ZADO-1210 file (C-alpha; in nm, 4 decimals, padded with zeros to 6 digits):
<atoms>
<atom x="00.7945" y="-03.8316" z="-02.5874" code="UNK" pos="1"/>
<atom x="00.4369" y="-03.7489" z="-02.4933" code="UNK" pos="2"/>
<atom x="00.3846" y="-03.6006" z="-02.1459" code="UNK" pos="3"/>
<atom x="00.2467" y="-03.8398" z="-01.8831" code="UNK" pos="4"/>
<atom x="-00.1282" y="-03.8397" z="-01.8305" code="UNK" pos="5"/>
<atom x="-00.3508" y="-03.9017" z="-01.5325" code="UNK" pos="6"/>
<atom x="-00.4129" y="-04.2508" z="-01.6764" code="UNK" pos="7"/>
<atom x="-00.0374" y="-04.3197" z="-01.6614" code="UNK" pos="8"/>
<atom x="-00.0291" y="-04.2103" z="-01.2983" code="UNK" pos="9"/>
<atom x="-00.3250" y="-04.4324" z="-01.2140" code="UNK" pos="10"/>
<atom x="-00.1646" y="-04.7352" z="-01.3820" code="UNK" pos="11"/>
<atom x="00.1714" y="-04.6776" z="-01.2096" code="UNK" pos="12"/>
<atom x="00.0039" y="-04.6375" z="-00.8677" code="UNK" pos="13"/>
<atom x="-00.2406" y="-04.9244" z="-00.9227" code="UNK" pos="14"/>
<atom x="-00.5473" y="-04.7099" z="-00.8561" code="UNK" pos="15"/>
<atom x="-00.8358" y="-04.5556" z="-01.0506" code="UNK" pos="16"/>
<atom x="-00.8215" y="-04.2210" z="-01.2312" code="UNK" pos="17"/>
<atom x="-01.0888" y="-04.0831" z="-01.0001" code="UNK" pos="18"/>
<atom x="-00.8762" y="-04.1612" z="-00.6951" code="UNK" pos="19"/>
<atom x="-00.5770" y="-03.9845" z="-00.8558" code="UNK" pos="20"/>
<atom x="-00.8013" y="-03.6803" z="-00.9059" code="UNK" pos="21"/>
<atom x="-00.9016" y="-03.6875" z="-00.5395" code="UNK" pos="22"/>
<atom x="-00.5368" y="-03.6943" z="-00.4310" code="UNK" pos="23"/>
<atom x="-00.4423" y="-03.4073" z="-00.6645" code="UNK" pos="24"/>
<atom x="-00.7314" y="-03.1982" z="-00.5273" code="UNK" pos="25"/>
<atom x="-00.6068" y="-03.2550" z="-00.1714" code="UNK" pos="26"/>
<atom x="-00.9097" y="-03.4562" z="-00.0620" code="UNK" pos="27"/>
<atom x="-00.8967" y="-03.6083" z="00.2862" code="UNK" pos="28"/>
<atom x="-01.1125" y="-03.9035" z="00.1730" code="UNK" pos="29"/>
<atom x="-00.8093" y="-04.1060" z="00.0582" code="UNK" pos="30"/>
<atom x="-00.6245" y="-04.3643" z="00.2690" code="UNK" pos="31"/>
<atom x="-00.2628" y="-04.2634" z="00.3479" code="UNK" pos="32"/>
<atom x="-00.1056" y="-04.5611" z="00.1658" code="UNK" pos="33"/>
<atom x="-00.3062" y="-04.4868" z="-00.1509" code="UNK" pos="34"/>
<atom x="-00.2181" y="-04.1170" z="-00.1326" code="UNK" pos="35"/>
<atom x="00.1519" y="-04.2005" z="-00.1015" code="UNK" pos="36"/>
<atom x="00.1334" y="-04.4404" z="-00.3958" code="UNK" pos="37"/>
<atom x="-00.0224" y="-04.1719" z="-00.6161" code="UNK" pos="38"/>
<atom x="00.2233" y="-03.9026" z="-00.5096" code="UNK" pos="39"/>
<atom x="00.5153" y="-04.1395" z="-00.5690" code="UNK" pos="40"/>
<atom x="00.3854" y="-04.2132" z="-00.9204" code="UNK" pos="41"/>
<atom x="00.3471" y="-03.8405" z="-00.9859" code="UNK" pos="42"/>
<atom x="00.7091" y="-03.7807" z="-00.8846" code="UNK" pos="43"/>
<atom x="00.8473" y="-04.0758" z="-01.0818" code="UNK" pos="44"/>
<atom x="00.6598" y="-03.9849" z="-01.3999" code="UNK" pos="45"/>
<atom x="00.7047" y="-03.6085" z="-01.3677" code="UNK" pos="46"/>
<atom x="00.3308" y="-03.5633" z="-01.4114" code="UNK" pos="47"/>
<atom x="00.1871" y="-03.2107" z="-01.4143" code="UNK" pos="48"/>
<atom x="-00.1916" y="-03.1602" z="-01.4105" code="UNK" pos="49"/>
<atom x="-00.3427" y="-02.9885" z="-01.7128" code="UNK" pos="50"/>
<atom x="-00.4549" y="-02.6567" z="-01.5671" code="UNK" pos="51"/>
<atom x="-00.6834" y="-02.5769" z="-01.8602" code="UNK" pos="52"/>
<atom x="-00.8641" y="-02.9102" z="-01.8362" code="UNK" pos="53"/>
<atom x="-00.8984" y="-02.8767" z="-01.4617" code="UNK" pos="54"/>
<atom x="-01.0422" y="-02.5269" z="-01.5009" code="UNK" pos="55"/>
<atom x="-01.3083" y="-02.6608" z="-01.7358" code="UNK" pos="56"/>
<atom x="-01.4060" y="-02.9438" z="-01.5018" code="UNK" pos="57"/>
<atom x="-01.4086" y="-02.7260" z="-01.1891" code="UNK" pos="58"/>
<atom x="-01.5493" y="-02.4170" z="-01.3656" code="UNK" pos="59"/>
<atom x="-01.2799" y="-02.2051" z="-01.2038" code="UNK" pos="60"/>
<atom x="-00.9214" y="-02.1143" z="-01.2964" code="UNK" pos="61"/>
<atom x="-00.7749" y="-02.1213" z="-00.9437" code="UNK" pos="62"/>
<atom x="-00.6151" y="-01.7843" z="-01.0172" code="UNK" pos="63"/>
<atom x="-00.6479" y="-01.4503" z="-00.8360" code="UNK" pos="64"/>
<atom x="-00.5951" y="-01.1212" z="-01.0143" code="UNK" pos="65"/>
<atom x="-00.3877" y="-00.8647" z="-00.8250" code="UNK" pos="66"/>
<atom x="-00.4151" y="-00.5088" z="-00.9544" code="UNK" pos="67"/>
<atom x="-00.1332" y="-00.2925" z="-00.8180" code="UNK" pos="68"/>
<atom x="-00.1602" y="00.0832" z="-00.7993" code="UNK" pos="69"/>
<atom x="00.2098" y="00.1144" z="-00.8855" code="UNK" pos="70"/>
<atom x="00.4482" y="-00.1780" z="-00.9235" code="UNK" pos="71"/>
<atom x="00.7412" y="00.0457" z="-00.8189" code="UNK" pos="72"/>
<atom x="00.6260" y="00.0875" z="-00.4595" code="UNK" pos="73"/>
<atom x="00.8470" y="-00.1416" z="-00.2440" code="UNK" pos="74"/>
<atom x="00.5848" y="-00.1690" z="00.0315" code="UNK" pos="75"/>
<atom x="00.3693" y="-00.3772" z="-00.1986" code="UNK" pos="76"/>
<atom x="00.6344" y="-00.6520" z="-00.1912" code="UNK" pos="77"/>
<atom x="00.5655" y="-00.7144" z="00.1786" code="UNK" pos="78"/>
<atom x="00.1910" y="-00.7189" z="00.1168" code="UNK" pos="79"/>
<atom x="00.2187" y="-00.9544" z="-00.1812" code="UNK" pos="80"/>
<atom x="00.4392" y="-01.1906" z="00.0161" code="UNK" pos="81"/>
<atom x="00.1791" y="-01.2202" z="00.2899" code="UNK" pos="82"/>
<atom x="-00.1011" y="-01.2636" z="00.0382" code="UNK" pos="83"/>
<atom x="00.0763" y="-01.5175" z="-00.1797" code="UNK" pos="84"/>
<atom x="00.1715" y="-01.7475" z="00.1069" code="UNK" pos="85"/>
<atom x="-00.1909" y="-01.8067" z="00.2054" code="UNK" pos="86"/>
<atom x="-00.3216" y="-01.8235" z="-00.1511" code="UNK" pos="87"/>
<atom x="-00.0524" y="-02.0759" z="-00.2414" code="UNK" pos="88"/>
<atom x="-00.1430" y="-02.2906" z="00.0577" code="UNK" pos="89"/>
<atom x="-00.4952" y="-02.3025" z="-00.0837" code="UNK" pos="90"/>
<atom x="-00.3916" y="-02.3988" z="-00.4370" code="UNK" pos="91"/>
<atom x="-00.4321" y="-02.0521" z="-00.5880" code="UNK" pos="92"/>
<atom x="-00.1938" y="-01.8528" z="-00.8059" code="UNK" pos="93"/>
<atom x="-00.1587" y="-01.4770" z="-00.8402" code="UNK" pos="94"/>
<atom x="-00.1665" y="-01.2892" z="-01.1708" code="UNK" pos="95"/>
<atom x="-00.0242" y="-00.9355" z="-01.1406" code="UNK" pos="96"/>
<atom x="-00.1059" y="-00.6205" z="-01.3361" code="UNK" pos="97"/>
<atom x="00.0244" y="-00.2645" z="-01.3002" code="UNK" pos="98"/>
<atom x="-00.2650" y="-00.0162" z="-01.3033" code="UNK" pos="99"/>
<atom x="-00.0234" y="00.2682" z="-01.3814" code="UNK" pos="100"/>
<atom x="00.0850" y="00.0972" z="-01.7046" code="UNK" pos="101"/>
<atom x="-00.2744" y="00.0170" z="-01.7974" code="UNK" pos="102"/>
<atom x="-00.3686" y="00.3838" z="-01.7548" code="UNK" pos="103"/>
<atom x="-00.0843" y="00.4928" z="-01.9821" code="UNK" pos="104"/>
<atom x="-00.1956" y="00.2541" z="-02.2561" code="UNK" pos="105"/>
<atom x="-00.5644" y="00.3357" z="-02.2121" code="UNK" pos="106"/>
<atom x="-00.6592" y="-00.0185" z="-02.1069" code="UNK" pos="107"/>
<atom x="-00.9296" y="-00.1096" z="-01.8603" code="UNK" pos="108"/>
<atom x="-00.7256" y="-00.1970" z="-01.5489" code="UNK" pos="109"/>
<atom x="-00.9535" y="-00.4854" z="-01.4488" code="UNK" pos="110"/>
<atom x="-01.0781" y="-00.5913" z="-01.7904" code="UNK" pos="111"/>
<atom x="-00.7868" y="-00.8254" z="-01.8620" code="UNK" pos="112"/>
<atom x="-00.8560" y="-01.0171" z="-01.5432" code="UNK" pos="113"/>
<atom x="-01.2187" y="-01.0646" z="-01.6425" code="UNK" pos="114"/>
<atom x="-01.1060" y="-01.1922" z="-01.9829" code="UNK" pos="115"/>
<atom x="-00.8732" y="-01.4419" z="-01.8126" code="UNK" pos="116"/>
<atom x="-01.1562" y="-01.5649" z="-01.5923" code="UNK" pos="117"/>
<atom x="-00.9855" y="-01.5137" z="-01.2570" code="UNK" pos="118"/>
<atom x="-01.1760" y="-01.6382" z="-00.9534" code="UNK" pos="119"/>
<atom x="-01.1324" y="-01.3130" z="-00.7623" code="UNK" pos="120"/>
<atom x="-00.9549" y="-00.9770" z="-00.7614" code="UNK" pos="121"/>
<atom x="-00.7414" y="-00.7992" z="-00.5032" code="UNK" pos="122"/>
<atom x="-00.6821" y="-00.4281" z="-00.5591" code="UNK" pos="123"/>
<atom x="-00.3623" y="-00.3102" z="-00.3905" code="UNK" pos="124"/>
<atom x="-00.3192" y="00.0603" z="-00.3208" code="UNK" pos="125"/>
<atom x="-00.5248" y="00.3658" z="-00.4111" code="UNK" pos="126"/>
<atom x="-00.6520" y="00.3694" z="-00.7689" code="UNK" pos="127"/>
<atom x="-00.7366" y="00.7072" z="-00.9295" code="UNK" pos="128"/>
<atom x="-01.0531" y="00.5621" z="-01.0877" code="UNK" pos="129"/>
<atom x="-01.1529" y="00.3217" z="-00.8154" code="UNK" pos="130"/>
<atom x="-01.5277" y="00.3606" z="-00.8711" code="UNK" pos="131"/>
<atom x="-01.4953" y="00.1594" z="-01.1943" code="UNK" pos="132"/>
<atom x="-01.4467" y="-00.1470" z="-00.9773" code="UNK" pos="133"/>
<atom x="-01.8155" y="-00.1459" z="-00.8881" code="UNK" pos="134"/>
<atom x="-01.9069" y="-00.3278" z="-01.2080" code="UNK" pos="135"/>
<atom x="-01.6282" y="-00.5813" z="-01.1514" code="UNK" pos="136"/>
<atom x="-01.7441" y="-00.6455" z="-00.7936" code="UNK" pos="137"/>
<atom x="-02.0855" y="-00.7439" z="-00.9306" code="UNK" pos="138"/>
<atom x="-01.9233" y="-01.0276" z="-01.1268" code="UNK" pos="139"/>
<atom x="-01.6586" y="-01.1704" z="-00.8923" code="UNK" pos="140"/>
<atom x="-01.5262" y="-01.1312" z="-00.5361" code="UNK" pos="141"/>
<atom x="-01.3139" y="-00.8172" z="-00.4871" code="UNK" pos="142"/>
<atom x="-01.0951" y="-00.7179" z="-00.1915" code="UNK" pos="143"/>
<atom x="-00.9171" y="-00.3839" z="-00.1484" code="UNK" pos="144"/>
<atom x="-00.5810" y="-00.4089" z="00.0313" code="UNK" pos="145"/>
<atom x="-00.3556" y="-00.1309" z="00.1590" code="UNK" pos="146"/>
<atom x="-00.6107" y="00.1408" z="00.0802" code="UNK" pos="147"/>
<atom x="-00.9373" y="00.2731" z="00.2213" code="UNK" pos="148"/>
<atom x="-01.1317" y="00.3182" z="-00.0997" code="UNK" pos="149"/>
<atom x="-01.3519" y="00.2440" z="-00.2795" code="UNK" pos="150"/>
<atom x="-01.6250" y="00.1499" z="-00.0318" code="UNK" pos="151"/>
<atom x="-01.8498" y="-00.0754" z="-00.2373" code="UNK" pos="152"/>
<atom x="-02.1215" y="-00.3262" z="-00.1439" code="UNK" pos="153"/>
<atom x="-01.9757" y="-00.6705" z="-00.0888" code="UNK" pos="154"/>
<atom x="-01.6147" y="-00.5495" z="-00.1106" code="UNK" pos="155"/>
<atom x="-01.3865" y="-00.6073" z="00.1887" code="UNK" pos="156"/>
<atom x="-01.1213" y="-00.3484" z="00.2773" code="UNK" pos="157"/>
<atom x="-00.8020" y="-00.4502" z="00.4589" code="UNK" pos="158"/>
<atom x="-00.5621" y="-00.1716" z="00.5485" code="UNK" pos="159"/>
<atom x="-00.3438" y="-00.0122" z="00.8117" code="UNK" pos="160"/>
<atom x="-00.4814" y="00.2084" z="01.0897" code="UNK" pos="161"/>
<atom x="-00.3521" y="00.5281" z="00.9307" code="UNK" pos="162"/>
<atom x="-00.4967" y="00.7559" z="01.1965" code="UNK" pos="163"/>
<atom x="-00.3124" y="00.5754" z="01.4729" code="UNK" pos="164"/>
<atom x="00.0093" y="00.5499" z="01.2718" code="UNK" pos="165"/>
<atom x="00.0227" y="00.9215" z="01.1928" code="UNK" pos="166"/>
<atom x="-00.0474" y="01.0025" z="01.5568" code="UNK" pos="167"/>
<atom x="00.2460" y="00.7827" z="01.6640" code="UNK" pos="168"/>
<atom x="00.4792" y="00.9749" z="01.4336" code="UNK" pos="169"/>
<atom x="00.3591" y="01.3184" z="01.5384" code="UNK" pos="170"/>
<atom x="00.3732" y="01.2421" z="01.9112" code="UNK" pos="171"/>
<atom x="00.7225" y="01.0972" z="01.8683" code="UNK" pos="172"/>
<atom x="00.8465" y="01.4205" z="01.7105" code="UNK" pos="173"/>
<atom x="00.6685" y="01.6370" z="01.9677" code="UNK" pos="174"/>
<atom x="00.8187" y="01.4245" z="02.2437" code="UNK" pos="175"/>
<atom x="01.1651" y="01.4954" z="02.1042" code="UNK" pos="176"/>
<atom x="01.0978" y="01.8690" z="02.1398" code="UNK" pos="177"/>
<atom x="00.9967" y="01.9633" z="01.7861" code="UNK" pos="178"/>
<atom x="00.7454" y="02.2443" z="01.7557" code="UNK" pos="179"/>
<atom x="00.7663" y="02.3282" z="01.3827" code="UNK" pos="180"/>
<atom x="00.6749" y="02.0069" z="01.2035" code="UNK" pos="181"/>
<atom x="00.5901" y="01.9699" z="00.8354" code="UNK" pos="182"/>
<atom x="00.3867" y="01.6932" z="00.6780" code="UNK" pos="183"/>
<atom x="00.4477" y="01.5911" z="00.3175" code="UNK" pos="184"/>
<atom x="00.0937" y="01.4807" z="00.2394" code="UNK" pos="185"/>
<atom x="-00.0349" y="01.2248" z="-00.0070" code="UNK" pos="186"/>
<atom x="-00.3608" y="01.1754" z="-00.1925" code="UNK" pos="187"/>
<atom x="-00.6632" y="00.9505" z="-00.1684" code="UNK" pos="188"/>
<atom x="-00.8310" y="00.8366" z="00.1511" code="UNK" pos="189"/>
<atom x="-00.5046" y="00.7067" z="00.3018" code="UNK" pos="190"/>
<atom x="-00.3265" y="01.0375" z="00.2429" code="UNK" pos="191"/>
<atom x="-00.6207" y="01.2292" z="00.3853" code="UNK" pos="192"/>
<atom x="-00.6406" y="01.0155" z="00.6994" code="UNK" pos="193"/>
<atom x="-00.2687" y="01.0586" z="00.7720" code="UNK" pos="194"/>
<atom x="-00.2871" y="01.4345" z="00.7144" code="UNK" pos="195"/>
<atom x="-00.5948" y="01.4774" z="00.9325" code="UNK" pos="196"/>
<atom x="-00.4400" y="01.2743" z="01.2128" code="UNK" pos="197"/>
<atom x="-00.1196" y="01.4790" z="01.1957" code="UNK" pos="198"/>
<atom x="-00.3136" y="01.8059" z="01.2162" code="UNK" pos="199"/>
<atom x="-00.5397" y="01.6797" z="01.4954" code="UNK" pos="200"/>
<atom x="-00.2425" y="01.5660" z="01.7032" code="UNK" pos="201"/>
<atom x="-00.0650" y="01.8983" z="01.6579" code="UNK" pos="202"/>
<atom x="-00.3831" y="02.0806" z="01.7675" code="UNK" pos="203"/>
<atom x="-00.4224" y="01.8537" z="02.0688" code="UNK" pos="204"/>
<atom x="-00.0752" y="01.9581" z="02.1836" code="UNK" pos="205"/>
<atom x="-00.1400" y="02.3285" z="02.1211" code="UNK" pos="206"/>
<atom x="00.0950" y="02.3332" z="01.8217" code="UNK" pos="207"/>
<atom x="-00.1460" y="02.4089" z="01.5379" code="UNK" pos="208"/>
<atom x="00.0546" y="02.7168" z="01.4351" code="UNK" pos="209"/>
<atom x="00.3682" y="02.5061" z="01.3993" code="UNK" pos="210"/>
<atom x="00.2040" y="02.2547" z="01.1660" code="UNK" pos="211"/>
<atom x="00.2721" y="02.2888" z="00.7933" code="UNK" pos="212"/>
<atom x="00.1173" y="02.0665" z="00.5261" code="UNK" pos="213"/>
<atom x="00.2503" y="02.0465" z="00.1717" code="UNK" pos="214"/>
<atom x="00.0906" y="01.8202" z="-00.0926" code="UNK" pos="215"/>
<atom x="00.2958" y="01.5720" z="-00.2939" code="UNK" pos="216"/>
<atom x="00.2539" y="01.2921" z="-00.5445" code="UNK" pos="217"/>
<atom x="00.3995" y="01.0364" z="-00.2986" code="UNK" pos="218"/>
<atom x="00.7129" y="00.9786" z="-00.5098" code="UNK" pos="219"/>
<atom x="01.0786" y="01.0330" z="-00.4229" code="UNK" pos="220"/>
<atom x="01.0961" y="01.3270" z="-00.6623" code="UNK" pos="221"/>
<atom x="00.7808" y="01.4721" z="-00.5097" code="UNK" pos="222"/>
<atom x="00.9268" y="01.4397" z="-00.1597" code="UNK" pos="223"/>
<atom x="01.2466" y="01.6073" z="-00.2780" code="UNK" pos="224"/>
<atom x="01.0723" y="01.9064" z="-00.4396" code="UNK" pos="225"/>
<atom x="00.8357" y="01.9527" z="-00.1470" code="UNK" pos="226"/>
<atom x="01.1213" y="01.9502" z="00.1046" code="UNK" pos="227"/>
<atom x="01.3178" y="02.2058" z="-00.0960" code="UNK" pos="228"/>
<atom x="01.0164" y="02.4381" z="-00.0704" code="UNK" pos="229"/>
<atom x="00.9772" y="02.3701" z="00.3010" code="UNK" pos="230"/>
<atom x="01.3430" y="02.4370" z="00.3785" code="UNK" pos="231"/>
<atom x="01.3308" y="02.7631" z="00.1838" code="UNK" pos="232"/>
<atom x="01.0841" y="02.9104" z="00.4331" code="UNK" pos="233"/>
<atom x="01.2036" y="03.1668" z="00.6840" code="UNK" pos="234"/>
<atom x="01.0451" y="02.9580" z="00.9603" code="UNK" pos="235"/>
<atom x="01.1605" y="02.6287" z="00.8184" code="UNK" pos="236"/>
<atom x="01.0517" y="02.3134" z="01.0048" code="UNK" pos="237"/>
<atom x="01.2868" y="02.1170" z="01.2267" code="UNK" pos="238"/>
<atom x="01.1134" y="01.7899" z="01.1420" code="UNK" pos="239"/>
<atom x="00.9398" y="01.6400" z="00.8385" code="UNK" pos="240"/>
<atom x="00.6820" y="01.3614" z="00.8461" code="UNK" pos="241"/>
<atom x="00.6469" y="01.2146" z="00.4964" code="UNK" pos="242"/>
<atom x="00.3378" y="01.0248" z="00.3835" code="UNK" pos="243"/>
<atom x="00.5516" y="00.7239" z="00.2837" code="UNK" pos="244"/>
<atom x="00.9103" y="00.6015" z="00.2865" code="UNK" pos="245"/>
<atom x="00.9729" y="00.6911" z="-00.0771" code="UNK" pos="246"/>
<atom x="00.8821" y="01.0565" z="-00.0199" code="UNK" pos="247"/>
<atom x="01.0917" y="01.0513" z="00.2981" code="UNK" pos="248"/>
<atom x="01.3978" y="00.9422" z="00.0982" code="UNK" pos="249"/>
<atom x="01.3408" y="01.2428" z="-00.1263" code="UNK" pos="250"/>
<atom x="01.3234" y="01.4629" z="00.1830" code="UNK" pos="251"/>
<atom x="01.6550" y="01.3293" z="00.3117" code="UNK" pos="252"/>
<atom x="01.8178" y="01.3903" z="-00.0280" code="UNK" pos="253"/>
<atom x="01.6892" y="01.7488" z="-00.0392" code="UNK" pos="254"/>
<atom x="01.8179" y="01.8249" z="00.3113" code="UNK" pos="255"/>
<atom x="02.1627" y="01.6866" z="00.2369" code="UNK" pos="256"/>
<atom x="02.1896" y="01.8748" z="-00.0929" code="UNK" pos="257"/>
<atom x="02.1070" y="02.1967" z="00.0938" code="UNK" pos="258"/>
<atom x="02.3889" y="02.1301" z="00.3371" code="UNK" pos="259"/>
<atom x="02.1765" y="02.0059" z="00.6261" code="UNK" pos="260"/>
<atom x="02.2532" y="01.6956" z="00.8284" code="UNK" pos="261"/>
<atom x="01.9817" y="01.4406" z="00.9058" code="UNK" pos="262"/>
<atom x="01.8894" y="01.4160" z="01.1907" code="UNK" pos="263"/>
<atom x="02.1048" y="01.6859" z="01.3555" code="UNK" pos="264"/>
<atom x="01.9551" y="01.9710" z="01.1519" code="UNK" pos="265"/>
<atom x="01.6356" y="01.8051" z="01.0325" code="UNK" pos="266"/>
<atom x="01.4503" y="01.4986" z="01.1585" code="UNK" pos="267"/>
<atom x="01.2724" y="01.2903" z="00.8946" code="UNK" pos="268"/>
<atom x="01.0093" y="01.0183" z="00.9407" code="UNK" pos="269"/>
<atom x="00.8562" y="00.7998" z="00.6733" code="UNK" pos="270"/>
<atom x="00.5663" y="00.5558" z="00.6681" code="UNK" pos="271"/>
<atom x="00.5502" y="00.1888" z="00.5521" code="UNK" pos="272"/>
<atom x="00.8753" y="00.0387" z="00.6889" code="UNK" pos="273"/>
<atom x="00.9826" y="-00.0759" z="00.3440" code="UNK" pos="274"/>
<atom x="01.3087" y="-00.2562" z="00.2731" code="UNK" pos="275"/>
<atom x="01.4555" y="00.0822" z="00.1767" code="UNK" pos="276"/>
<atom x="01.3937" y="00.2176" z="00.5266" code="UNK" pos="277"/>
<atom x="01.5829" y="-00.0770" z="00.6739" code="UNK" pos="278"/>
<atom x="01.8986" y="-00.0254" z="00.4675" code="UNK" pos="279"/>
<atom x="02.1859" y="00.0493" z="00.7062" code="UNK" pos="280"/>
<atom x="02.2972" y="00.3691" z="00.5352" code="UNK" pos="281"/>
<atom x="01.9372" y="00.4970" z="00.5364" code="UNK" pos="282"/>
<atom x="01.8073" y="00.3602" z="00.8703" code="UNK" pos="283"/>
<atom x="01.4882" y="00.5609" z="00.8446" code="UNK" pos="284"/>
<atom x="01.2529" y="00.6153" z="01.1359" code="UNK" pos="285"/>
<atom x="00.9176" y="00.5033" z="01.0011" code="UNK" pos="286"/>
<atom x="00.5863" y="00.3340" z="01.0749" code="UNK" pos="287"/>
<atom x="00.5597" y="-00.0398" z="01.0243" code="UNK" pos="288"/>
<atom x="00.2101" y="-00.0727" z="00.8840" code="UNK" pos="289"/>
<atom x="00.2085" y="-00.4536" z="00.8918" code="UNK" pos="290"/>
<atom x="00.2196" y="-00.5092" z="00.5167" code="UNK" pos="291"/>
<atom x="00.2631" y="-00.8855" z="00.5477" code="UNK" pos="292"/>
<atom x="-00.0352" y="-00.9108" z="00.7827" code="UNK" pos="293"/>
<atom x="-00.2485" y="-00.6900" z="00.5575" code="UNK" pos="294"/>
<atom x="-00.1694" y="-00.9233" z="00.2672" code="UNK" pos="295"/>
<atom x="-00.2615" y="-01.2368" z="00.4625" code="UNK" pos="296"/>
<atom x="-00.5853" y="-01.0805" z="00.5866" code="UNK" pos="297"/>
<atom x="-00.6772" y="-00.9754" z="00.2324" code="UNK" pos="298"/>
<atom x="-00.6191" y="-01.3305" z="00.1112" code="UNK" pos="299"/>
<atom x="-00.8314" y="-01.4651" z="00.3973" code="UNK" pos="300"/>
<atom x="-01.1163" y="-01.2276" z="00.3076" code="UNK" pos="301"/>
<atom x="-01.1040" y="-01.3493" z="-00.0525" code="UNK" pos="302"/>
<atom x="-01.1032" y="-01.7154" z="00.0547" code="UNK" pos="303"/>
<atom x="-01.4039" y="-01.6450" z="00.2767" code="UNK" pos="304"/>
<atom x="-01.5819" y="-01.4950" z="-00.0236" code="UNK" pos="305"/>
<atom x="-01.5071" y="-01.8058" z="-00.2295" code="UNK" pos="306"/>
<atom x="-01.6709" y="-02.0147" z="00.0424" code="UNK" pos="307"/>
<atom x="-01.9824" y="-01.7985" z="00.0488" code="UNK" pos="308"/>
<atom x="-01.8944" y="-01.6048" z="00.3634" code="UNK" pos="309"/>
<atom x="-01.8331" y="-01.2320" z="00.3980" code="UNK" pos="310"/>
<atom x="-02.1683" y="-01.0557" z="00.3837" code="UNK" pos="311"/>
<atom x="-02.2055" y="-00.6917" z="00.2881" code="UNK" pos="312"/>
<atom x="-01.8354" y="-00.6071" z="00.3162" code="UNK" pos="313"/>
<atom x="-01.6145" y="-00.5414" z="00.6142" code="UNK" pos="314"/>
<atom x="-01.3160" y="-00.3235" z="00.7008" code="UNK" pos="315"/>
<atom x="-01.0171" y="-00.4688" z="00.8863" code="UNK" pos="316"/>
<atom x="-00.7358" y="-00.2495" z="01.0168" code="UNK" pos="317"/>
<atom x="-00.3906" y="-00.3755" z="01.1132" code="UNK" pos="318"/>
<atom x="-00.2163" y="-00.2119" z="01.4100" code="UNK" pos="319"/>
<atom x="00.0835" y="00.0093" z="01.3157" code="UNK" pos="320"/>
<atom x="00.4103" y="00.0218" z="01.5118" code="UNK" pos="321"/>
<atom x="00.6607" y="00.3087" z="01.5175" code="UNK" pos="322"/>
<atom x="01.0150" y="00.1970" z="01.4289" code="UNK" pos="323"/>
<atom x="01.2562" y="00.4542" z="01.5732" code="UNK" pos="324"/>
<atom x="01.5888" y="00.4467" z="01.3896" code="UNK" pos="325"/>
<atom x="01.8539" y="00.6970" z="01.2925" code="UNK" pos="326"/>
<atom x="01.6758" y="00.9873" z="01.1231" code="UNK" pos="327"/>
<atom x="01.5103" y="01.1502" z="01.4250" code="UNK" pos="328"/>
<atom x="01.6462" y="01.3391" z="01.7253" code="UNK" pos="329"/>
<atom x="01.5702" y="01.6618" z="01.9113" code="UNK" pos="330"/>
<atom x="01.5635" y="01.9922" z="01.7190" code="UNK" pos="331"/>
<atom x="01.8870" y="02.1895" z="01.6826" code="UNK" pos="332"/>
<atom x="01.7869" y="02.4539" z="01.9375" code="UNK" pos="333"/>
<atom x="01.6443" y="02.2201" z="02.2036" code="UNK" pos="334"/>
<atom x="01.8252" y="01.9625" z="02.4137" code="UNK" pos="335"/>
<atom x="01.6069" y="01.6665" z="02.5057" code="UNK" pos="336"/>
<atom x="01.7429" y="01.4490" z="02.7854" code="UNK" pos="337"/>
</atoms>
């Protein structure tokens, strides 16, 4: 059997093809009884609009490319959920690509989206070669989400207030009585902002000598190796602030393998408030960086660009919240009432 066409829907509903098109586009210029008749015919016939034909007539694909820094990062799930809900409400679909995989295969991370003719692009996370997006931004709307770079003309940036979030973590640990605190640092602008805020907060409390910074690749394995080095020091830290939850899980694993109990012997804090941090047997103290809100704001920025609004490019920062759970307490040699 041939699939039903828009002509079949029009005949079943007793209306013109043009009115069916108006209903399918969500136009508010259709009387309620006519709209219901069309929608009923669509349901009865099982009609599905031809996306390719609609793209030709509208000169847009109603798709948004989403380029992820690393598909394995669980925080991106929260962000994508927030983004997709608003895009879906506006008749748009997401197409995902993993920039890490594209780099391994030598492909242009954004080129495939241009070939597919997406209406816009959202870049999620810090890309190693972010400057290459400049050429893409000249051809279609681009929004950066969950990162602070690149800063390009006409490109909106939606992220977390990393400076404030890192300060919340550091002041929490200082308030518990910790004086030797290590930071497992990340890379890119986000990693730099969190590191600088950690160091500035330690200095502000007169604890610069107790601050230790070790670089990492922001993975669980990187957090594990870095923590092993930190705990091998003669003046080992009593608390570790990891750049993200994944690195924090590596820190917890390293401490436990070395015979230390978290948090009695070592307090550990992550960043992102991913689903992993909320698992009962992990129950990680972390920073909720409003991933769902960041995703919705990024989608809103893109929709504004589609409608001709947005200007030269703006930066929006979501407010972080510290989630105190079961991996932080006072240091072993200090009792905090």
